[in-house]
N, C-alpha and C positions, 0 to 999 in steps of 0.2 A: 431494485434489489429483488432477488427471488424470495419466496415466502419464508418467513421466520418460523422455525419449528419450536413449539412451546409445550412444556409439561406443567401440570398442576399437582401439587402434593399438599393435602390437608386432611386431617382425620375427621373433620366435620363435614358431612355431606352437603349441608346448606352452603358452607363456605366455598366448597369446590364448585357448586352450581353457580354461585355469584361470580367467581373468577372465570369460569368457562363462558358465562354469558357475556361478560365484559370483553373477553378475548375474541369471542365470535363476532363482535362488532367491527373488528379491524380486518380489512381484506388482505393485509400483508401477513396475517398470522395463520398458522396451521397447528391446531391442537393435536399432538401426537400421543399424549399419555396423560392419565389421571390416576392418582393413587391416594390411598387413605392411611398409609403407615410408612415408616421410615425404611423398613427392610425391603418392601416391595419397590419403594421409590429408588433405593440404591441400585437394585437390579435393573429397573427400567432405564434409569439414567445411564448406566453403564452400557446397556445393550442398544438403546435407541440414540444416544448422544444428541439430544435436542439442543437448540441454540440457547434457550432461556428456560429456567425453571422458577416458578412461583412456589416457594417452599415454606411450609409452616414450621415454626420453631419447636413447639411442644407437641410431641406425638408419642404414643405408647412404644415401648421397647427401644426405639432409636429416634432421637430428635433430629430436627433439621440441621442443627449445627454440626452434629456428628456426620450426617450424610454429606453436607457441604465440604467438610474437612477431608473426606475421602476422594473428592473429585480431583481429576487431573487439572493442570493449568489450562485455561481457555474454556470453551463451551463445555457444558452449559453455564451461562452466566446466571448468577443466583439473585433473585429478589426475595427477601424474607417477608413473610406475611404472618403477623402474630397480634394477639391482643395485649402483649406485654412489651413495654418499651425498654425494660431493664436489660434485654439481651443485645441491644444495639452495639455496644463496644465489641462483644464477641463476634457479632455478625460481620463487622468490618475487618476484623482480624482474618477472616477467611475470604476477604476481598469481595464482599457482596456488592452488587450494583446499587441496591437500594434497600430500604427497610420500611415496609408499610405496616402501620399500626391500625388494627381494626377498632372501630368501624372507620372506613376511609371513604372519601367522596370519589365519585367517578372521575372527576378531573385530576385528582391526586393519583389515581390509578393510571390514567392516560399518560401523565408526566413520567411515571415510573416505567411504564412500558416503552415510551419513547426513548428514555435513557438507556434501557437495556438493548433496544433495537440499534441504537447508535453504537454501542459496544460491539454488537454482532457485525455491523457494517465495517467498523475499523478492523476487526479481527479478519474478516474476509479479505479486505483490501491489503492488509499486511501480508496475508498468506499469498495473495496473487502477486504482490510486488516481490516477495522473496523468490517465488518460483520463476518469475520473469527475469529477475536479476541473475539467478543462477543460469538460466538459459542464455542470456546475453553474454555472460562470462564464458560460457562454453561454446558460443558461436553456433547454437543449435537452432532455436526458433525465435519467435517474437517478431517476425518480419511483417512489413506492411504489404499491401497488395502488390502483385507482380506488375512490372513495367517493362515493356519491350523497347529496345533501341535507344534508351535515354543515356546510357553510359558509354556509348560508342557504336559505330556502324557494325552491324553483323553480330552484335553481342546477343547471347541467348537471354531468354527471359530471366530477370534477376529480381530478388526481393530485398528491400532495404528497411532498416529500422525507421519507424515513424514516431514512436514514443519510447521513452526510457523510464523504467520504474525507479523512483527515488524516495527518500525519506526527508521530511521537513517538519521540525517542531513536533515530533512524535506521530506525524501523520504520513500515510503512504500516498504518493501522487504519481501520476503518469505524465511525464514531462515531454511535450512535443519537441521533436528534434529541431524544428525550424526556429524555436526560441533559443537554441544554444548558440552562443557567440563563439566559444572555443572550448577545447577540452585539454586538460593537462594531466600528465602521468604523476601519480604519487605512490611510489612503491608498487604494491599489488592492486592499487585502486586507480580510478580515473575520476577527476573532478570536472564536472560539467558547469561551466560558467554561463549565466544568462545576463540580461541587461542589469539586474540588480540583486542577484543571488547566486549561490553556488551549491552544488550537490555532489556528495561523494558516493561513488558506486564501485562495487568490487567487479572490476572488468579490466582486461588488458587493452592497451591502445592498439596493439596489432590486430586484435579481434574486432575492435570497434571500427578500425580503418576499413576492414572488409565489409562491415555491415552498414556503413553510412554511405549515402549516395555520392559518388565521386563528382557529380555535377555541382554539388553544394559544399562538400567537405574535402579538405586537402591536408595531408600530413606535411607539415612544414619543418618539423624537427622531430627527433626521436621521442621527445617528451611533449609534443603539442600537435593537435589537429585544430584547424580553424574552419569556421563557416565563411566561405568566400564572400557571401553576401553581406557579411558584417565587417569586412575590411574597408577602412576609410582612407588609409594612406600606406604607401610602400616607401620606407625611409632608409637612406644610407646611414651606416654607422662608420666605424673606422676600419681601415685596411680591407676594403672590399666587402665588409659584412653588411647585412641588411636586416631590417625588422619590419614587422607589420603593426600598424596602429589599428585597433579594433573599436567598434562602436561603443563598447562599455568602458573605454579608457585604458584597457590593457594593451600591452605591447608584447609581441612574440618574436623572438629571434628566429631567423631563417637559417637552417643548416646549409652549409656550402654545397653539400651533395644534392640539395633539393632546390637550389636557387634557380636553376634553369626552368624547372617545371613551374615554380611560383611565378616567375616573370611571364612565362607563356600563358598562364591562366589569368593573371591579373592585369598586366600592362594594357591590353586592349580596352579594358573597362576603365582603368584609372587614367588612361591617357599619358 
């Protein structure tokens, strides 16, 4: 992760020095601002937008709770530092990451900083995943390295998706496309199925069909794309219809308009 930008706000010079010294021991941290009053802090936080602020609660004119209440959602993430435990309920009402009561041990500070840094990582990953998802949906960028000649003789250099940004249990992940067994359409979304999970992404199947390498992925129905490497059987249904059995236990019906291409791609491998 790139360095985390941190600000310190405390009206006691010695308290600021202690915090600055502890922060200086972490190579991932860049101290970008230090202030001794709430009014100056509000201006610095608005202008500099650090990732984390260690914020005193009781300060002249404007206290830390008032400063935190004025912050927009997201960074800076607030860690309150105070000699008084009675403000803890109000602190968490403004979604503070942690609440350090002076005097605190160095180890307690390190745990608090680690917690705040984790929030920064999650926020950055969420932002990245959101941008990538929008780009995938628009068919704009997010491509893997260029490959020549893999999709057909004489084809110009093409770029295909290698990872898909997804959300899982509140976390942002980049899902390798080779782990995808099949993809199905769900209204304005696409659901990516792997061996033991599924992920919903706002993207059109038509756009994804252009972005996935045709050597590995094939549209077999207007609502389904399969990973050809994950097909384990090509099975007849009734009245000339066929379906594909996939490695995760799913079955996909093959559209009659795509049956010839499916047979051409699969029968040599399936025998």
